[in-house]
C-alpha positions as CSV (number, residue, x, y, z in Angstrom):
1,M,-2.5,-26.8,-57.4
2,E,-2.1,-25.2,-53.9
3,S,0.1,-27.0,-51.4
4,L,-1.5,-28.2,-48.1
5,K,1.4,-26.7,-46.2
6,T,0.7,-23.1,-47.1
7,K,0.8,-20.8,-44.1
8,P,-2.7,-19.5,-43.1
9,T,-3.2,-15.8,-43.2
10,A,-5.8,-13.4,-41.8
11,E,-7.8,-13.6,-45.0
12,H,-8.5,-17.3,-44.5
13,K,-11.9,-17.8,-42.9
14,L,-13.3,-20.6,-40.7
15,G,-17.0,-20.2,-40.6
16,D,-17.8,-16.6,-39.5
17,E,-14.5,-16.3,-37.6
18,T,-11.2,-15.0,-39.0
19,F,-8.7,-17.9,-38.9
20,M,-5.6,-17.0,-36.9
21,S,-2.3,-18.8,-37.0
22,A,-0.9,-20.1,-33.8
23,E,1.6,-17.2,-33.9
24,E,-1.2,-14.6,-34.4
25,L,-3.2,-16.2,-31.6
26,G,-0.2,-15.9,-29.3
27,V,0.3,-12.3,-30.2
28,Y,-3.5,-11.7,-29.6
29,T,-3.3,-13.4,-26.2
30,A,-0.3,-11.4,-25.2
31,K,-2.1,-8.2,-26.1
32,L,-5.1,-9.2,-24.1
33,K,-3.0,-10.0,-21.1
34,N,-1.2,-6.7,-21.4
35,A,-4.4,-4.8,-21.7
36,K,-5.8,-6.4,-18.6
37,A,-2.6,-5.8,-16.7
38,M,-2.7,-2.1,-17.7
39,Q,-6.3,-1.8,-16.5
40,V,-5.4,-3.3,-13.1
41,E,-2.4,-1.0,-12.9
42,D,-4.5,2.0,-13.9
43,R,-7.0,1.1,-11.1
44,A,-4.2,0.7,-8.6
45,D,-2.7,4.1,-9.6
46,K,-6.1,5.7,-9.3
47,A,-6.7,4.1,-5.9
48,R,-3.3,5.2,-4.7
49,A,-3.9,8.8,-5.8
50,E,-7.3,8.8,-4.0
51,L,-5.6,7.4,-0.9
52,I,-2.9,10.1,-1.0
53,E,-5.6,12.8,-1.4
54,T,-7.5,11.4,1.5
55,L,-4.5,11.1,3.8
56,S,-3.4,14.7,2.9
57,E,-6.5,16.1,4.5
58,P,-6.3,16.2,8.3
59,I,-9.3,14.9,10.2
60,E,-11.0,16.9,12.9
61,L,-10.1,15.4,16.2
62,T,-13.3,16.0,18.1
63,P,-13.7,14.3,21.6
64,K,-16.0,11.8,19.9
65,K,-13.4,11.0,17.2
66,V,-10.6,10.7,19.8
67,Q,-12.8,8.2,21.7
68,E,-13.6,6.2,18.5
69,I,-9.8,6.0,17.6
70,T,-8.9,5.1,21.2
71,Q,-11.5,2.3,21.5
72,S,-10.5,0.8,18.1
73,L,-6.9,1.0,19.0
74,L,-7.4,-0.6,22.5
75,H,-9.3,-3.5,20.8
76,K,-6.5,-4.1,18.3
77,L,-3.8,-3.8,21.1
78,R,-5.6,-6.4,23.2
79,I,-5.7,-8.8,20.3
80,A,-2.1,-8.3,19.5
81,A,-1.1,-8.8,23.2
82,E,-3.2,-12.0,23.4
83,Q,-1.3,-13.3,20.4
84,G,2.0,-12.7,22.1
85,N,3.0,-9.7,20.0
86,N,4.7,-6.6,21.3
87,E,4.0,-4.3,18.3
88,L,1.1,-3.4,16.1
89,L,1.0,-1.8,12.7
90,V,-1.3,1.2,13.2
91,M,-0.9,3.0,9.9
92,R,0.5,2.3,6.5
93,F,0.8,5.0,3.9
94,P,2.7,5.9,0.7
95,D,6.1,7.4,1.0
96,V,4.9,10.6,-0.7
97,M,3.3,11.4,2.6
98,C,6.8,12.1,3.9
99,S,8.4,15.4,2.6
100,D,11.5,13.4,1.7
101,R,9.7,10.4,0.3
102,G,10.7,8.3,3.3
103,R,14.5,8.9,3.2
104,A,14.7,9.8,6.9
105,V,12.5,6.8,7.9
106,N,14.7,4.5,5.8
107,N,17.9,5.8,7.4
108,F,16.5,5.6,10.9
109,E,17.1,9.4,11.4
110,K,15.8,10.9,14.7
111,S,14.1,13.7,12.7
112,W,11.9,11.3,10.7
113,P,8.7,12.6,12.4
114,E,9.4,16.1,11.0
115,T,9.0,14.8,7.5
116,L,5.4,13.5,8.0
117,T,2.5,15.3,6.4
118,G,-1.3,15.1,6.6
119,R,-2.9,12.3,8.6
120,P,0.4,10.4,9.2
121,R,1.6,13.6,11.0
122,Q,-1.7,13.6,13.0
123,A,-1.1,9.9,13.9
124,F,2.4,10.8,15.2
125,E,1.0,13.7,17.2
126,F,-1.8,11.4,18.6
127,W,0.9,9.0,19.8
128,R,3.1,11.8,21.2
129,D,0.3,13.4,23.1
130,R,-1.7,10.4,24.3
131,L,0.1,7.1,23.9
132,Q,3.8,8.0,24.6
133,P,2.8,9.1,28.2
134,A,1.2,5.7,28.7
135,G,4.5,4.0,27.9
136,Y,4.0,3.1,24.2
137,D,6.8,3.7,21.7
138,L,6.4,4.4,18.0
139,K,8.7,3.2,15.2
140,A,8.5,3.9,11.5
141,M,10.0,1.8,8.8
142,I,9.6,1.2,5.1
143,V,7.4,-1.9,4.6
144,D,7.3,-2.1,0.8
145,W,10.0,-2.0,-1.8
146,P,8.6,-1.8,-5.3
147,D,11.3,-2.0,-7.9
148,G,13.9,-1.8,-5.1
149,M,12.8,1.7,-4.1
150,P,11.2,2.7,-0.8
151,G,7.4,2.4,-1.0
152,D,4.9,2.4,1.8
153,V,5.8,3.5,5.3
154,G,4.5,1.7,8.3
155,L,4.0,3.2,11.8
156,F,4.2,0.6,14.6
157,L,3.1,1.0,18.2
158,T,5.5,-1.0,20.4
159,W,5.5,-2.0,24.0
160,E,7.7,-4.0,26.4
161,T,6.6,-7.5,27.3
162,R,7.2,-8.1,31.0
163,R,7.5,-11.6,32.5
164,V,5.3,-12.1,35.5
């Protein structure tokens, strides 16, 4: 006579379903979670690669495009100033858009702008040519640290707040 305490196996059936032990169900659940996490990670990696490709291609700065950028920036600057801020994140990009993967930015080296490529380089040049003469400063810093390593770089427009 078979004992009631025998351990169920995959061969045991419950209706049309394969009966799983609690341990087998736990393994199955873990595999499902891992598969979902891998899908999310794959999508994130794909999105990052697409972003890098897009940021690598400079945009044509026609007078119309310069006006669009300026109007959008002025709007964001007004909102930041109304909120009492004296800096605004104007661009965030992966560290691979720096020729040294953000090392110069991370070490606050004066030469950090020379490491910029693609659209981040264009953003720096836009600041240098149009915004610096108007009194804005630009700072760069690592804003993300995945696994303790430099990740995304942020470019911040800054300005002095004067008391009236």
